[in-house]
NUVOKOL-739432 format. One record per atom (N, C-alpha, C, O): residue in one letter; x, z negated, y negated. Coordinates in steps of 0.05 Angstrom, whole numbers, plus 5000, padded with zeros to 4 digits. Layout:
AXZY ...
This chain:
M736269381111 M737769161123 M735668891134 M734268771118 A735868831162 A734568601163 A735968371153 A738368331150 R733068171147 R734267921129 R733667711150 R732067751169 S734667561146 S735067371169 S732567081162 S732267021139 L731166941183 L728566801172 L730866511165 L733166451171 P728566371146 P729566091139 P729765981161 P729166091183 A730765711156 A731865521176 A729965411186 A730465321208 A727165371177 A724965261185 A723565451205 A723165381229 R723065641197 R722165891204 R723465941242 R722465931264 R726065981232 R727166021267 R727165681284 R727265711309 R727165491279 R726565341301 R724865331311 R725165261334 P721865381302 P718765391322 P720165711339 P719765701363 A721365901333 A721466121344 A723766091369 A723666241389 L725865871365 L727465821383 L727165641404 L728565631424 A724565431399 A722865271418 A721265521436 A720665561460 A720865621418 A718965811439 A719965941455 A718965951478 A722466101446 A723966241464 A725066091491 A724966161514 G726465771477 G727365641505 G724665631523 G724665721546 G722165491509 G720365501529 G719465691549 G718765661573 L719565941531 L719466171562 L721566191579 L721266311601 A723766101572 A726066191588 A725565951615 A726165951639 L724465781600 L724965511625 L721965621640 L721965581665 A720365711632 A717365821644 A718365981668 A717365931690 L720566211665 L720766351678 L723466231700 L724066291723 L724066111689 L726365941711 L724065851733 L723665971754 A722865651724 A720565521740 A719165701755 A718165651777 A718965961739 A716966131766 A718666341780 A717766531793 A721766271778 A723166401797 A723366291819 A723666051819 P723366461847 P722466431870 P725666271877 P727766391870 S725665991890 S729265941902 S729266101925 S727466241935 P731766061934 P733766231948 P731266171973 P729966331986 A731065851975 A729565842005 A726965992002 A726066062024 Q724966071972 Q723566231987 Q723866511983 Q721966661987 E726466621973 E727166931976 E727066982009 E725667152021 T728866782020 T728566822044 T725866862065 T725567032083 G723666632057 G721666662074 G721766582102 G723666462111 P719666642116 P719166572142 P721166732159 P721366962151 L722566662180 L724266882197 L722367052208 L720566932219 R722167292209 R720267572215 R722367762234 R724767812231 Y720567812254 Y723268042274 Y720868222279 Y718568162275 T721868442289 T721068592311 T721768702343 T723768662356 L719768822347 L721668812385 L720869092398 L718569182397 K721869162404 K721569422417 K723069472441 K725469432438 T722369542464 T724669562493 T723669872498 T721569982492 I726169982511 I726670202527 I727770152558 I729970052564 D725870252576 D726270332605 D728470572609 D728170802599 N729870522619 N731270692627 N732470652663 N732270412668 E733370772682 E733670772709 E735570462719 E735270342740 A737670372697 A738670162705 A737269952696 A738269732701 G734669952683 G733869732671 G731169812649 G729469982645 V732269532637 V730169572611 V731969412582 V733169202580 R731569592565 R733269472535 R731669282523 R729769232538 V731469172504 V730468942490 V731968972470 V734468992472 I730668982446 I731469012416 I730268862402 I727868922405 L730368672387 L730068472371 L731368502351 L733868502353 E729768532321 E730868622293 E730068472281 E727668432283 F731568312265 F730668142246 F731368122220 F733668212214 T729468012198 T729967912173 T732367832166 T733267902144 R733767682184 R735867552167 R737367562202 R736367642223 K740167442197 K741167312217 K740667022227 K742066852217 P739466962238 P737566702250 P740966622268 P742766782275 A740766262271 A742766142288 A740166172311 A737766122310 Y741966252329 Y740866202365 Y741966192384 Y744466162383 E740866212407 E742666122430 E740766242454 E738266232455 V742566372475 V741266432491 V741966412526 V744066492535 R739966302541 R739966172563 R738166302576 R736566452565 R738366242609 R736466312625 R736066112646 R737665922647 D733866122665 D733765962690 D732566292707 D732066502696 S732466212735 S731966372754 S730766632747 S731666852753 R727866582731 R726366782724 R725266822697 R723166942692 R727066682677 R725966782654 R728566742629 R729766522631 I729066882612 I730866822599 I729766762566 I727666872557 Y731366572552 Y730766512529 Y732166532510 Y734566462509 I731266602495 I732966622460 I732366482437 I730966592420 G733266222433 G732365992421 G733066002390 G735365962382 L731666052380 L731266142345 L731165822327 L729065712319 K734065712323 K733865482311 K733065402285 K734065212273 E730865552276 E729165562247 E727565562248 E726465612269 A725965482225 A722765432223 A722565552201 A724465542185 P720265702194 P718665862204 P718665992217 P720266152207 V717866102241 V718666432251 V715266582253 V713166472260 E715666802246 E712366962244 E713467162260 E714767352251 P712867122289 P712867332308 P711267682309 P709167712297 P711967822318 P710468122319 P707768062338 P705768212339 F707967852349 F705267852377 F706367542396 F708467482407 K703667382393 K704567112411 K705167152443 K706066982458 K704567382448 K704567512488 K704067702478 K702667732458 K705767932502 K705668172512 K706268222536 K708568212543 D704068292553 D704768352583 D705868682586 D704768872575 Y708668722605 Y709668942607 Y708569002641 Y707969222650 D708568832650 D707468882679 D709069042692 D707969182709 G712169062690 G714069202699 G715768952723 G715768712725 N717069152739 N718869042757 N721568912746 N722768742759 V722268982721 V724468842712 V723468642698 V723868402700 L721668782679 L720268612652 L717568592655 L716168792651 E716268332664 E713268262659 E711868172641 E709568192634 K713768052634 K711767952600 K714267872580 K716567822588 I713267872550 I714767702531 I713167492524 I710867572525 K713167202515 K712367102497 K714066922471 K716466862472 F712566872454 F713366702426 F712366472437 F710266462449 V714366232431 V713165952441 V714365902412 V716565982405 D712465752394 D713265622370 D713465322375 D712265202393 G715665192352 G716764962355 G715964812326 G714564922308 V716964562324 V717164482305 V719964552288 V719864712269 R722164412295 R724564582286 R725864722300 R728064762290 T725664822317 T725865062336 T723965232348 T721665152346 S724265522364 S722665772368 S724165832391 S726465772397 E722365992404 E723366082433 E722066342435 E719666352435 I723666572437 I722866842452 I723966762485 I726066642491 V721866872501 V722066802524 V721167112544 V719067242543 L722667152555 L722467422567 L721567332600 L723067152609 Y720167392613 Y719467362640 Y720267602653 Y719467822646 T722267522676 T723067672690 T720767832718 T718867712728 G721968112726 G720468092750 G723068162776 G725468162774 D720968222802 D721868122826 D724968302822 D726968222832 D724968512808 D727268752810 D729768692793 D732168762796 F728568562775 F731168372758 F734168292772 F734168122789 E735768362768 E738868202773 E739668032758 E739667792761 T740868212737 T742368022714 T741568132686 T739968322682 F742967982667 F742468112637 F745468082629 F747367972641 S745368242601 S747668192579 S746568212551 S744068272552 T747268192531 T746168122506 T749668132486 T751868032488 F748068342467 F750568382442 F748368402425 F745968422431 E749968402396 E749468322369 E749568742361 E750568942372 M747868672334 M748768932317 M747768832285 M746668612281 G748268962270 G749168912247 G747569092224 G747569332228 E746268992199 E744769212178 E743069332191 E743769552199 P740569252196 P739169052202 P740668822225 P741168912248 F741168592218 F741368362245 F739668502265 F737468582261 R741168512290 R738968592316 R740468412337 R742768332331 I739368322364 I739968232385 I738568362403 I736168372406 V740868522420 V739568762438 V740568592474 V742668572486 I737868512482 I738868462514 I738068652532 I735868752534 D739868682546 D739968912572 D738768752602 D739868562612 L736968842609 L736368772635 L736969012654 L736069242651 R738668932676 R739369002694 R737669042717 R737368812725 R736469202732 R735169192756 R736869242788 R738569422793 K735969042803 K737169072830 K738169382840 K737269612837 L740469282852 L741569622863 L740669822847 L739270012855 A741569762821 A741370002794 A744370212793 A746670142792 P743370462791 P745670642791 P748070572774 P748070502751 S751070602796 S753370512781 S752370532754 S750170642750 M754170402733 M754070422708 M756270582697 M756670682675 V758070592725 V760570782712 V761271032724 V762170972746 V761271202722 V759871532733 V762471592727 V763271562704 G764171702747 G766771882743 G766272172728 G764272282737 V767672322707 V766972512699 V769072702709 V771372672702 P768272922725 P769973132731 P771973162720 P771673162695 S775173222729 S777573312711 S778173512718 S776473612731 A780473672714 A781273852721 A781873952746 A782174182756 G782073692756 G783173722792 G780773642808 G781273602832 G777773592799 G775473602811 G775373292809 G777473182802 P772573112816 P772172872816 P774172722823 P776072802836 P773872452815 P775472322830 P773872282860 P771472332866 P775672192873 P773872052904 P771871872904 P772271662893 G769371922913 G767171672913 G765671742890 G763371652889 T766371872872 T765371872846 T763772182832 T764572402839 R762272162818 R760772472811 R758872362783 R757672152778 A759272592769 A757072612744 A753972632760 A753672722782 P752172532743 P749572522750 P748872832755 P749572992738 A747772892771 A746873132785 A743873182764 A743173412760 T742773002756 T739573032737 T740172812714 T741972642716 A738972832696 A739372632666 A736272572669 A734072682668 P737972242673 P734372102665 P733872052636 P735372092617 P731571982637 P730272022599 P732671852587 P734671952576 A732271612592 A734171482576 A735971262585 A735271032581 A738971332600 A739571132623 A741671052606 A742771172587 G741970712622 G744870542613 G744270402596 G742370452581 N745770222594 N745969912583 N748069832565 N749969882580 A748769762550 A750769712536 A753069512542 A752469292551 P755569582539 P757769382540 P756569052536 P755168992517 P757368882557 P756368612556 P758168402537 P760368302542 A756368362512 A758268242488 A758667902505 A760467742510 A756067912508 A755167552523 A754767582554 A752367542556 R755667632578 R753967652608 R753767452608 R755867342600 V751567262618 V751367032624 V749967042659 V747667052665 P751867032674 P750766982696 P749166792705 P748566642688 E748266742730 E746466642743 E747366262747 E749066222765 G746566072735 G747865812730 G748465762700 G749265542691 G747866042681 G748965932653 G752266022647 G753966112661 P752165952622 P755166092610 P757966042634 P759766212637 G757765812648 G760465692654 G760365842689 G761865772707 A758666032690 A758766092721 A760666362720 A760966532702 P761666342742 P763666612741 P763166832746 P761766872766 A764067072730 A762467282725 A764367472748 A766667432756 G762667682755 G763867832784 G766168062769 G766268142745 G767868142793 G770068392780 G768168612786 G765968592797 T769568892776 T768669092777 T767969212806 T769369152825 A766269332806 A765769472832 A767969632852 A769369792839 G768369632873 G769569802884 G773669822877 G775370002881 G773669572867 G777269472862 G777469702833 G779669812830 E775669742819 E776569892802 E778069762782 E778069522785 P779769882756 P780569752739 P779369642715 P777869782702 P779769412709 P777069332684 P776669552667 P778169742662 R774169482658 R774369812638 R774669562607 R774569322608 K775269752582 K775969642563 K772969532546 K770569562553 S773769422529 S771569352519 S770969592494 S768669552487 F771569722485 F770569982469 F771070222489 F773270262499 V768870362494 V769170622504 V768470822481 V767670752459 V768871102489 V767771282475 V767471482486 V769371572499 V765071612487 V765071892496 V765172182482 V763472272467 V766772282488 V767572602470 V765972812482 V766572842506 D764472942475 D762473102490 D763273422476 D762073482456 P764973582484 P765873862481 P763074072485 P761874142505 G762674142455 G759874282469 G760874542486 G763074642489 H757874622495 H757474892514 H760174882533 H761974722530 G760175022549 G761475082574 G760975322592 G759175472587 G762475352611 G761675632631 G760175842617 G760975972597 D757975872628 D756376142615 D755276092584 D754476242565 D755575832587 D754875802554 D756975782545 D758275582547 T757676042529 T760476052508 T759675892480 T761275742468 G757775932475 G757675782444 G757076032425 G755776222434 A757976042399 A758176192381 A760976312387 A762776172395 R761276662382 R763876772380 R764176892354 R762576992338 G767276842353 G768076852319 G768877182322 G768877282345 P769477312303 P769577532290 P771177712313 P770377932321 S773377582321 S774977622340 S775177602364 S776977702377 G773377482374 G772277402401 G773077092405 G772877012428 L773676952390 L774276662397 L771776492406 L769876442391 M771876432433 M769676242439 M769076012437 M770375852451 E767275912423 E766475582415 E766875422441 E767575192438 K766575502464 K767075282479 K769075212487 K769474992497 D771275432480 D774075392484 D775375172460 D776774972462 V774475292442 V775175052418 V775374722418 V777174552420 T771674732416 T771174462429 T772574322450 T772574082448 L774274442476 L774274272490 L777174222482 L778074002486 D778574392472 D781374272464 D781374112447 D782473902453 V779974132414 V779973902406 V778473622415 V778473412401 A777573652437 A776373362448 A778673332468 A779273092464 R780373422488 R782673392491 R784373162482 R784872932489 R784973382456 R786573172434 R785272932423 R786572752414 V782472932424 V781672692420 V782272462433 V783572262427 K780972562456 K782072302481 K784872262486 K785572042492 A787072482483 A789372312486 A789772152462 A791671992463 R788372152438 R789572082418 R788671772425 R790471602425 I786371702431 I784871502436 I786471342455 I787471132448 A786871452479 A788471372496 A790971252489 A791271012492 A792271372482 A795271342463 A795471062444 A797070872445 D793371112427 D793170952404 D791770702400 D792470532384 M788970702420 M787370542416 M787270382438 M788370472458 D785670102441 D785269962464 D782570132471 D781070062453 A781770212479 A779770362485 A780070582506 A782170712507 D777870622525 D777170792539 D775770992531 D773670952519 A776871302537 A776071442529 A775271742549 A777271822562 M772971882551 M772472062569 M770872232555 M769772202533 L770972512577 L770472692570 L767472762577 L766772542586 T764772962578 T763172962586 T763473282613 T762073342633 R765673402603 R766873522616 R770373592604 R770973592580 D772173642626 D773973742618 D774974032632 D777274032641 T773774202635 T774374452647 T771874562638 T769774442634 D772374892635 D770275032631 D768175152645 D768275382652 R765874952649 R763774882669 R761374802644 R761574702622 A759274902660 A756074842640 A755874582646 A757074502666 V754174402628 V753574162628 V751074162616 V750974302596 A748874022623 A746574032621 A746873862593 A748673702588 L744273942572 L744573752548 L743573392548 L743773222530 D742573382573 D740973162573 D743673022595 D744272782592 E744773132609 E746973032620 E749472902607 E750972732614 R749073092582 R752172952571 R751472642550 R753272512540 T748572582546 T748272372544 T748272172565 T749071942564 A747272282583 A746572052611 A749672022619 A750171842634 I751572162612 I754172062622 I755371802604 I756871622611 A754171862580 A754971652557 A753571372573 A755071212584 N750671322573 N749471292575 N750171062599 N750270812595 H750771222624 H751071072644 H754770942642 H755670792660 N755870992625 N758970782628 N759070672601 N761170642588 R755970592591 R756070402571 R757270432551 R758370242541 A757570732535 A758970812523 A757870602485 A755670512479 N760070592471 N760570572444 N759170702424 N757270662410 L760970902426 L760271142410 L759471462424 L760971552442 F758271542420 F758371872434 F758572132403 F757472182382 V761072232422 V761672432401 V761772642406 V763772692420 S759672972397 S758873102402 S761073372384 S760373402360 I763273532393 I764573692372 I763274022384 I763174132406 H762374112355 H761874362358 H763574512339 H765474412326 A762674772337 A764074982316 A761175122305 A759575202321 N760775122275 N759275252271 N758075582264 N759875752264 A756175652259 A756075962254 A754376032246 A752275942254 S754676272222 S752576352208 S752676672205 S754776792209 R749476822194 R750977002188 R750777112166 R749777332161 R752276912149 R754376922124 R755876872133 R756176662145 P757977092131 P761277122138 P762676872115 P764676732118 N761476882100 N763876652077 N762876432080 N763876272064 A761176342094 A760276052103 A762675882118 A763975902139 R762775722099 R765175532106 R764875202106 R763075082096 G767275092122 G767174832115 G765574622141 G764674742161 S765574312138 S764774242167 S762574092151 S762174062127 E761074002177 E758273842177 E758173642196 E759273692218 T756973432192 T757073202205 T754373182212 T753173222191 Y752273132235 Y750573072240 Y749172782258 Y750272722279 F746572622246 F746272492269 F742572542267 F741372672250 L741572422286 L738972572298 L737172432283 L737172202274 S734972662282 S732572522269 S730472732272 S730872962263 Y728872682282 Y726472892287 Y726273122271 Y725973352278 Q726572992234 Q725273222215 Q728673302210 Q730573132212 A728873442207 A731173632197 A732073562164 A730273532148 T734673542157 T734873512122 T733673762113 T731973752095 D734273972122 D732874162103 D732774382125 D732574322149 D732874672115 D732674942138 D734674982149 D734475032173 E736474972140 E738975022150 E739774852167 E740574972188 S740074662168 S739874402184 S737774422212 S738274332234 R736074532207 R734074592226 R734774842240 R734374852264 A735675042228 A735975252243 A739575182257 A739775292279 V740875112254 V743274992266 V742774842288 V744374892306 A740674622294 A740474452318 A737874712332 A737274672355 A736874902323 A735875052338 A736975182362 A736475172386 I738775312344 I741975472358 I742975312382 I743375382405 E743375082372 E745474882394 E743574762408 E744574622426 N740174772407 N738874682427 N737674932447 N737174892471 N737475192433 N737175452454 N740175442464 N740375692464 A742175372471 A744775462481 A743875372508 A743675582521 M743375232519 M741275212543 M739775332554 M739575302578 G738475452544 G735775642551 G733175542543 G731075632552 L733575322520 L731575122513 L729275362490 L729875422467 E727775412498 E725475612481 E725275432466 E726075202472 G723975492439 G723675332418 G725775122415 G725974992394 G727275082435 G729474892422 G729274562432 G731074382432 V726274552441 V726474302466 V724774342486 V722674222489 Q725974542503 Q723174602530 Q723074342548 Q724974242559 G720174232550 G720274092560 G719873772550 G720073552560 N719273842529 N719773602507 N717573642481 N717973762460 S715073492488 S712673502470 S713773362447 S714973172455 S713773372420 S712773342395 S713873012398 S715872902391 L711472912413 L710972602415 L713572542428 L715272442413 E714272592452 E717572532463 E719772542442 E721672402440 M719072752426 M722072852407 M721572502393 M722972312398 V719372492377 V718972232362 V719672032371 V720771882355 L719471952397 L719271662412 L722171692419 L723071472424 W724071902422 W727171892422 W728471842404 W730571712404 D726871972376 D727771862342 D727371532335 D728671402319 L725671462348 L724471182350 L727071012373 L728070792370 A727271172390 A729771022405 A732471032387 A733770842377 Q732871232386 Q736071242370 Q736271022342 Q738270902336 S733171002323 S732870892302 S734270632305 S734770512284 A735070532334 A736270282337 A738270292322 A738370122305 F740570522322 F743670552315 F743370702296 F745270852294 L740770762272 L740870932254 L743270902234 L744771082226 K743370622228 K745270552215 K747970622220 K749570762207 E748170482246 E750770582253 E751770852259 E754170892262 S749771062259 S751271362268 S751271412242 S753071572238 S749971342217 S750271412196 S753271382177 S754471532162 V753871072189 V755770982178 V758671162195 V760671242184 L757971172218 L760271412231 L760271672222 L762471782220 A757971822216 A758072072202 A759672062181 A761772182181 E758771902154 E759571842127 E763471792138 E765071902122 I764471702155 I766671582158 I768271922171 I770072012156 V767572072194 V767072312207 V767872512166 V769672602151 Q766172502168 Q765572732140 Q768372692124 Q770172852123 E768072412111 E770172312087 E773072442100 E774572602088 N773572352125 N776572442140 N776372732141 N777672832123 M775372862153 M776173132154 M776173362131 M777273582132 N773873172102 N774673322077 N777373262069 N778973442062 D778073002070 D781372922060 D783073062082 D784873202073 A782873052100 A785873082116 A785273432122 A787173582124 L783173522123 L784073782121 L783474012100 L784674222099 G781373942083 G781774062051 G779674282055 G779574472040 V776974242089 V775374372085 V773274362062 V774074202045 A771174472057 A768874472047 A767274272052 A766174322073 N766374022042 N764673932046 N761274032052 N760074212039 R760773962061 R758474092070 R755873842073 R753473892072 G757173562079 G755673332077 G754973252099 G755973362119 I752973022103 I751172952121 I749672952125 I748172872107 K748473012155 K745473122150 K743873052177 K744973032199 Q741773032173 Q739872992202 Q738973232211 Q738173412197 A739173242240 A737173372252 A735873332287 A736773182305 P733773512289 P733173422318 P734673652343 P733673832356 F738373482341 F739673642368 F738473512389 F737473292385 R738373602411 R737573572437 R739473352449 R738473152460 V742173392446 V744673352457 V744973022442 V746872882449 L743572932426 L743972682414 L741272492421 L741072242418 M739072662433 M737172462443 M737672352468 M738772452487 G736272112464 G737371992487 G740071782491 G740871652510 A740571792474 A743371682473 A743271372461 A742371342438 T744171132478 T743070902471 T745470752455 T746370522460 M746170892440 M748970792420 M748671022395 M747171232394 P750270922379 P750171132353 P752271362364 P754371352377 A751071562353 A751971852363 A751672002341 A749871972324 V753872202342 V754472392313 V754872592336 V755572582360 L753772872314 L755473162322 L756373312305 L755073372285 I759673412314 I759973472283 I760873702292 I761673722315 E760773922273 E760374212260 E763474192245 E763874082224 V765574342265 V768174212251 V769474452232 V771374412216 A767874762237 A768974972220 A766575142227 A764975082244 F766675432208 F765375582219 F767075812233 F768675942220 I766775862260 I767976042280 I767176322266 I768876502267 S764876372255 S763676552239 S765076682219 S764376912212 N766976562207 N768876612187 N770176662190 N771076522208 P772376922180 P773977032195 P777676792194 P779576752209 D776776692167 D778876582154 D778976282182 D780576272200 E777076122177 E776575912195 E776076002223 E776575832240 E775376152228 E776776322263 E779176302268 E779876252291 K781876342242 K784476442247 K785476142250 K787176062265 R783875982232 R784775672233 R784375572261 R786175492275 L782075582267 L781275412295 L782875592319 L781775572341 K785075752317 K786775872330 K788875722336 K789875752358 D789975552319 D792275502304 D791675202322 D789775042320 A794175172342 A793974852343 A794974652329 A794674422337 G796274712307 G796574502283 G794574412266 G794374212253 F793074632269 F790074582250 F787874342281 F786774122279 K788174472297 K786374322319 K787274082324 K785573922333 D789873992322 D790973752318 D790273592292 D789673352293 K790373672277 K788873582254 K785973542260 K785373302261 L783973712265 L781673662270 L780973352291 L779273182289 A782873402307 A782773162324 A784072882310 A783072652313 A786172932296 A786472712284 A784772532268 A784472292268 S783172812250 S781472702234 S778772452253 S778072222251 I778272702270 I776172532292 I776872162301 I775671952297 F778772232311 F780772002325 F780871822296 F778871672299 D781871762274 D782071642256 D778771512246 D778271292236 S776871712254 S774671612241 S773671382266 S772371182261 I774571462292 I772771302311 I774671022302 I773770802301 K776971082298 K778770732301 K777270532271 K777170292268 R776470712255 R775770622228 R773170482238 R772670252234 F771970612249 F768470532263 F769170242275 F767970052267 Q771170212294 Q771570082310 Q772669822297 Q772169592304 S774069912278 S774869662264 S773269512238 S773869302227 K771269672234 K769469572213 K766969432241 K765469252234 Y766669532269 Y765069272278 Y765469172305 Y763769112320 G768469172310 G769169042319 G769569172348 G769069412350 D770369022371 D770869112399 D767669212410 D767269392427 K765569022395 K762869112400 K762169282392 K759869322400 G763169452376 G762269662363 G759469602351 G759069392338 A757569762356 A754469762350 A753469712366 A751069722365 R754669632385 R753169642414 R752769312421 R751669232441 
């Protein structure tokens, strides 16, 4: 049994403990010390429409954006700020250089634009906090590309014939015309109806000669994905204040690069690619949701990516792309890593709850169709078409409607979480 100390001996012990506590409190950093200087990183992504500049901060600062004829200023209303560099030359026709100008109470990041610069837009992203500035070049390709429907392409529009390495801008959260925020902004080109503030591109996997996987009874993946994608689009059109478009609305081949190019051209907030899985094991079942990574989560994920990448004859999975190019795309998509992960989690949760399919989890893999997406992007393997039982379910209209409802609910939840700007 422990004995209590005499009172005389307890008092020094208590005093010592109190002194130690005071010393620890004094040594503990204050909230101001914990936050420390404001730091940020800066990366740029070139595309055929211009240049995207991404500023990622250690915390959200008070800031303002303004411009004059040749410069864009991001004023940071706090100090101190530790920049990654004081000046960096880009020597481009759209972006010439970026400078950091330190001040006593405020600092500025200054973007010097080139002769080919026309206008810009900005938006925010969270977790971590980012400011994204899209610099638009003069005579840039139209940012709204018509996707052919069952009746053929709309007059005067066409899908891009070739896919740019990383095309597109984001939907403007704060477009600042020449002359400042109060200047009037122009309408849409060609008298087109104004676009919604939230745009989703749904990508039905495969198509045309590329049938994708085949089920034991001959059901083709390309037909399943198009059916489900059409159902998702119809739900978005009916029940969301959003625009939805398909990368294909007929049984036709679409290059993997062209699919994300369509999303980039249309400044989509989300890119959702729909597929059906296959395995040599006939009892493999369940759904999986992927987002991009140069490194696959596991060997099985790597194999799935290799199959999907090879669907269009990409030997080795990434024909024409060196390892360095894939790493660069991985870095580009990493600007949306958090949001892609959040969307993948929501999709997987909804699929499991609504359909009662086996949860195979969220995974990462180097899917070519996700490379180049300048927005949050996921690839969904809705079920195993190679499994006789799941193939039978994929033939059922009711089951496909449930799949579409789960994907739609996921998109709606994502929009609710991030607002009309989404993650863009």
